[in-house]
C-alpha positions as a printed NumPy array, in Angstrom:
array([[-24.831,   4.99 , -14.8  ],
       [-21.148,   4.369, -15.563],
       [-20.157,   1.439, -17.938],
       [-16.684,  -0.007, -17.7  ],
       [-15.426,   3.874, -17.386],
       [-13.787,   5.933, -14.77 ],
       [-17.68 ,   6.714, -13.046],
       [-18.674,   8.83 , -10.171],
       [-16.38 ,   8.761,  -7.392],
       [-18.5  ,   9.683,  -5.212],
       [-20.59 ,   6.51 ,  -5.656],
       [-16.997,   4.752,  -4.86 ],
       [-17.03 ,   6.289,  -2.13 ],
       [-20.489,   4.934,  -1.086],
       [-19.919,   1.536,  -2.203],
       [-16.253,   1.125,  -0.641],
       [-17.797,   2.327,   2.908],
       [-21.   ,   1.191,   2.772],
       [-22.796,  -0.63 ,   6.277],
       [-24.318,  -3.323,   4.247],
       [-24.394,  -4.83 ,   0.967],
       [-28.267,  -4.001,  -0.653],
       [-29.144,  -7.018,  -2.764],
       [-32.18 ,  -6.145,  -5.471],
       [-32.205,  -9.96 ,  -6.291],
       [-31.995, -13.212,  -4.79 ],
       [-28.265, -14.891,  -4.808],
       [-25.867, -12.028,  -6.809],
       [-24.539,  -9.976,  -4.233],
       [-21.643,  -7.278,  -4.28 ],
       [-19.513,  -9.385,  -1.791],
       [-19.791, -12.619,  -5.011],
       [-19.09 , -10.334,  -7.258],
       [-15.406,  -8.794,  -6.113],
       [-14.626, -12.257,  -4.66 ],
       [-15.209, -13.608,  -7.922],
       [-13.408, -10.806,  -9.573],
       [-10.305, -11.285,  -7.412],
       [-10.275, -14.871,  -8.247],
       [-10.263, -13.871, -12.227],
       [ -7.631, -11.605, -11.59 ],
       [ -5.427, -13.995,  -9.363],
       [ -5.794, -16.738, -12.419],
       [ -6.01 , -13.901, -16.095],
       [ -4.678, -10.637, -14.463],
       [ -5.919,  -7.552, -14.943],
       [ -5.878,  -8.041, -18.777],
       [ -8.129, -11.013, -18.469],
       [-10.757,  -8.749, -15.816],
       [-13.972,  -7.988, -17.792],
       [-17.498,  -7.07 , -16.008],
       [-18.618,  -9.476, -18.731],
       [-16.01 , -12.542, -17.73 ],
       [-16.941, -12.144, -14.004],
       [-20.607, -11.982, -14.94 ],
       [-20.223, -15.473, -16.588],
       [-18.631, -16.699, -13.864],
       [-21.213, -16.066, -11.481],
       [-23.996, -17.197, -14.425],
       [-25.715, -13.428, -14.737],
       [-25.738, -11.213, -17.064],
       [-23.48 ,  -8.312, -17.269],
       [-26.333,  -5.955, -16.662],
       [-26.981,  -7.947, -13.156],
       [-23.657,  -6.585, -12.217],
       [-23.981,  -3.191, -13.367],
       [-27.07 ,  -2.639, -10.78 ],
       [-23.956,  -3.529,  -8.147],
       [-21.259,  -2.01 ,  -9.152],
       [-21.499,   1.218, -11.967],
       [-18.101,   0.439, -13.32 ],
       [-14.911,  -1.825, -13.507],
       [-13.319,   0.92 , -12.145],
       [-15.471,   0.741,  -9.364],
       [-15.221,  -2.917,  -9.348],
       [-11.045,  -2.726,  -8.92 ],
       [-11.484,  -0.019,  -5.844],
       [-13.728,  -2.751,  -4.239],
       [-11.207,  -5.97 ,  -5.249],
       [ -8.225,  -3.542,  -3.706],
       [ -9.919,  -2.663,  -0.651],
       [-11.203,  -6.236,  -0.373],
       [ -7.723,  -7.913,  -0.174],
       [ -5.842,  -5.573,   1.913],
       [ -8.681,  -6.494,   4.776],
       [ -7.241,  -9.848,   4.065],
       [ -5.796, -11.595,   7.714],
       [ -2.529,  -9.997,   8.058],
       [ -2.651,  -7.338,   5.429],
       [ -2.247,  -4.966,   8.508],
       [  0.078,  -6.011,  11.323],
       [ -2.387,  -7.545,  13.825],
       [ -0.56 ,  -6.79 ,  16.715],
       [ -3.234,  -3.628,  17.274],
       [ -5.951,  -4.907,  16.218],
       [ -8.561,  -2.966,  14.756],
       [ -8.456,  -4.171,  10.668],
       [-10.799,  -2.328,   8.507],
       [-14.015,  -3.827,   6.868],
       [-13.488,  -6.156,   4.238],
       [-15.317,  -5.099,   0.924],
       [-17.521,  -7.181,   0.537],
       [-16.875,  -9.25 ,   3.381],
       [-17.609,  -8.921,   7.088],
       [-17.678,  -5.56 ,   8.766],
       [-14.964,  -4.31 ,  11.571],
       [-14.641,  -0.704,  12.672],
       [-12.485,   0.284,   9.885],
       [ -9.854,   1.885,  12.486],
       [ -6.076,   0.985,  13.526],
       [ -5.111,   2.616,  16.818],
       [ -1.573,   4.032,  16.713],
       [  1.077,   2.748,  18.954],
       [  3.749,   4.858,  18.45 ],
       [  7.411,   4.614,  17.608],
       [  8.376,   3.574,  21.123],
       [  6.342,  -0.045,  21.257],
       [  6.417,  -3.353,  19.444],
       [ 10.125,  -3.143,  18.611],
       [ 10.37 ,   0.772,  17.513],
       [  9.348,   2.458,  14.104],
       [ 11.578,   0.818,  12.171],
       [ 10.629,  -2.508,  12.88 ],
       [  7.066,  -1.781,  12.539],
       [  7.75 ,   0.067,   9.124],
       [  9.962,  -2.813,   7.903],
       [  6.928,  -4.891,   9.018],
       [  4.111,  -3.37 ,   7.102],
       [  6.592,  -3.358,   3.596],
       [  6.816,  -6.864,   3.815],
       [  2.915,  -7.543,   4.266],
       [  2.526,  -5.055,   1.903],
       [  4.742,  -7.234,  -0.361],
       [  3.752, -10.416,   0.425],
       [ -0.051,  -9.287,  -0.515],
       [  1.534,  -8.268,  -3.859],
       [  3.095, -11.448,  -4.419],
       [ -0.436, -13.139,  -3.344],
       [ -2.106, -10.62 ,  -5.883],
       [  0.022,  -9.242,  -8.738],
       [ -2.71 ,  -7.565,  -9.926],
       [ -2.757,  -5.114,  -7.125],
       [  0.448,  -3.507,  -8.147],
       [ -1.564,  -2.585, -11.425],
       [ -4.331,  -0.581,  -9.667],
       [ -2.648,   2.405,  -9.926],
       [ -3.578,   6.507, -10.081],
       [ -3.692,   9.452,  -8.578],
       [ -7.383,   9.526,  -8.079],
       [ -8.207,   6.096,  -6.492],
       [-10.878,   6.67 ,  -4.282],
       [ -9.41 ,   4.174,  -0.864],
       [-11.667,   2.098,   1.422],
       [-12.14 ,   1.414,   4.755],
       [ -9.011,  -0.88 ,   4.895],
       [ -6.495,   0.983,   2.694],
       [ -6.966,   3.572,   5.428],
       [ -6.254,   1.743,   8.031],
       [ -3.031,   0.256,   6.419],
       [ -2.292,   3.946,   6.019],
       [ -3.025,   4.556,   9.713],
       [ -1.09 ,   1.963,  10.877],
       [  2.032,   2.94 ,   8.922],
       [  1.693,   6.903,  10.104],
       [  1.376,   5.746,  13.819],
       [  4.61 ,   3.747,  13.212],
       [  6.599,   7.072,  12.509],
       [  4.847,   8.875,  15.456],
       [  7.172,   9.834,  18.005],
       [ 10.103,  10.227,  16.047],
       [ 10.826,  13.837,  16.069],
       [  9.488,  13.944,  11.972],
       [  7.6  ,  16.812,  10.852],
       [  3.735,  16.137,  10.05 ],
       [  4.673,  16.526,   6.673],
       [  7.564,  14.359,   6.702],
       [  5.706,  11.602,   8.08 ],
       [  3.591,  11.344,   5.375],
       [  6.516,  11.843,   3.414],
       [  8.421,   9.114,   4.58 ],
       [  5.075,   6.341,   4.537],
       [  4.523,   7.463,   0.984],
       [  8.229,   6.648,   0.262],
       [  7.911,   3.582,   1.615],
       [  4.344,   2.723,   0.066],
       [  5.634,   3.915,  -3.479],
       [  8.937,   1.512,  -3.007],
       [  6.807,  -1.666,  -2.226],
       [  4.671,  -1.172,  -5.217],
       [  7.445,  -0.042,  -7.909],
       [  9.185,  -3.168,  -7.146],
       [  5.837,  -5.622,  -6.899],
       [  4.565,  -3.82 , -10.521],
       [  7.873,  -4.599, -11.904],
       [  6.956,  -8.384, -10.652],
       [  3.632,  -8.092, -12.579],
       [  4.967,  -6.922, -15.471],
       [  7.526, -10.169, -15.814],
       [  4.68 , -12.239, -15.351],
       [  2.083, -10.952, -17.455],
       [  5.096, -10.688, -20.403],
       [  5.794, -14.42 , -19.441],
       [  2.139, -15.379, -19.529],
       [  1.539, -13.796, -22.818],
       [  4.494, -14.645, -24.299],
       [  4.772, -18.403, -22.995],
       [  8.728, -17.574, -22.879],
       [ 10.279, -17.012, -19.553],
       [ 12.348, -13.607, -18.114],
       [ 15.511, -16.296, -17.731],
       [ 15.16 , -17.55 , -21.714],
       [ 13.853, -14.515, -23.347],
       [ 16.94 , -12.3  , -21.961],
       [ 19.304, -15.769, -22.435],
       [ 18.9  , -15.358, -25.921],
       [ 20.067, -12.073, -26.789],
       [ 23.656, -13.037, -28.104],
       [ 23.283, -10.873, -30.572],
       [ 23.306,  -8.002, -27.957],
       [ 25.572,  -9.58 , -25.477],
       [ 28.637,  -9.258, -28.641],
       [ 27.635,  -5.325, -28.733],
       [ 28.467,  -4.646, -25.318],
       [ 32.474,  -5.688, -25.342],
       [ 32.963,  -1.754, -25.615],
       [ 31.319,  -0.692, -22.227],
       [ 34.669,  -1.168, -20.055],
       [ 32.533,  -0.816, -16.444],
       [ 29.568,  -3.291, -17.525],
       [ 32.231,  -5.48 , -18.969],
       [ 34.513,  -5.628, -15.931],
       [ 30.897,  -6.281, -13.465],
       [ 29.889,  -9.192, -15.445],
       [ 33.376, -11.263, -15.529],
       [ 33.535, -10.673, -11.722],
       [ 30.429, -12.239, -11.453],
       [ 27.985,  -9.167, -10.532],
       [ 25.455, -10.562, -12.512],
       [ 25.901, -13.863, -11.585],
       [ 24.066, -13.699,  -8.376],
       [ 22.394, -10.801,  -8.079],
       [ 21.214,  -8.411,  -4.783],
       [ 17.487,  -9.255,  -3.757],
       [ 15.831,  -5.922,  -5.338],
       [ 13.125,  -5.902,  -2.496],
       [ 15.774,  -6.485,   0.423],
       [ 18.545,  -4.528,  -0.979],
       [ 16.049,  -1.32 ,  -1.824],
       [ 13.871,  -1.574,   1.638],
       [ 17.368,  -1.793,   3.595],
       [ 18.382,   1.098,   2.151],
       [ 15.032,   3.233,   2.421],
       [ 14.79 ,   2.539,   6.067],
       [ 18.48 ,   3.602,   6.58 ],
       [ 17.7  ,   7.017,   4.574],
       [ 14.974,   7.192,   6.827],
       [ 16.62 ,   6.411,   9.953],
       [ 19.167,   8.933,   9.498],
       [ 16.62 ,  11.772,   9.   ],
       [ 14.884,  10.418,  12.259],
       [ 18.349,  10.324,  13.877],
       [ 18.8  ,  14.231,  12.194],
       [ 15.67 ,  15.105,  13.809],
       [ 16.394,  13.571,  17.234],
       [ 19.754,  15.363,  17.312],
       [ 18.757,  18.843,  16.146],
       [ 14.859,  18.863,  17.799],
       [ 15.121,  22.162,  20.37 ],
       [ 13.045,  20.56 ,  23.318],
       [ 11.136,  23.639,  24.259],
       [  7.493,  24.174,  24.176],
       [  6.299,  25.129,  21.187],
       [  3.544,  27.662,  22.701],
       [  5.205,  29.776,  25.383],
       [  9.157,  28.711,  25.226],
       [  9.325,  27.168,  28.021],
       [ 11.6  ,  24.278,  28.379],
       [ 10.13 ,  20.71 ,  28.053],
       [ 10.815,  17.409,  29.763],
       [ 11.11 ,  14.465,  27.744],
       [  8.642,  11.245,  28.71 ],
       [  9.802,   8.596,  30.407],
       [  9.157,   6.754,  26.938],
       [ 11.829,   8.402,  25.519],
       [  8.877,  10.179,  23.64 ],
       [  9.376,  13.689,  22.936],
       [  6.605,  16.054,  23.856],
       [  5.791,  19.051,  21.623],
       [  4.037,  21.244,  24.985],
       [  4.935,  22.1  ,  28.737],
       [  1.576,  21.225,  30.012],
       [ -1.737,  20.104,  28.945],
       [ -2.826,  23.671,  28.977],
       [ -0.164,  24.775,  26.288],
       [ -1.239,  21.567,  24.168],
       [ -5.146,  22.774,  24.391],
       [ -4.101,  26.462,  23.127],
       [ -1.933,  25.117,  20.536],
       [ -5.202,  22.968,  19.602],
       [ -7.411,  25.583,  19.351],
       [ -5.093,  27.483,  17.38 ],
       [ -4.899,  25.057,  14.558],
       [ -9.066,  25.027,  14.813],
       [ -9.127,  28.562,  14.841],
       [ -6.168,  28.804,  11.739]])
């Protein structure tokens, strides 16, 4: 069994997607371990999280924890999925949140509403981004759980499904839908990571960000040779800066909106199978096939390919 390392990713899948806790010892459960680890990370950051500290808080030995969780990395994945299953983590207009890791079970699915419902694709995608931001404000360590090989749990997949459903019916290609959702998610994570890094530095140094930069007179004395920077400083550009999250989210969504409009204007409204004209649905949602028969032919073609 792994001790503190990455461990077997298949073990992570079994833990995250389990149907219930298996309790080898009374009084210690996987749900208690995950909740305690979240509380510890909220208070001390990831640098303060260890299997030993979690065990101490619970009043058990570290070895007892390893009977439930193979490694710290597995624990991080469980923590991430647990907080992503908290109330509001996925906008609830469609219901169907995923199961909370280490807590109660749910159906683990979010049914897509389509871009034409609930205020349109932009409002839905923006709501997802804002709730993701609020979640990372409550749990700053969440942005630090990074890596391209993190196994997702049911709550993370439910959140991803909801975001994909937000841009369905926009005319974007399947690859563009995936890219758009990835772009928004990475933007939220990058901004949240910046806040987490600031909080971590302040916690370790005992000096606030404003105090530290306010004491850099030796640096500022050397910046007068840069005319554009000096002009922006003198004109108050740094006095009331734009909110990085608000400014960035607007610009990201504006860019996606331009792509959606481009696809809407250039979309060839003919059947992808037989080439016959395709009438747009009354809701305005685009159709790719002229009939149910062509839709079924396309499905069989994809399955055989």
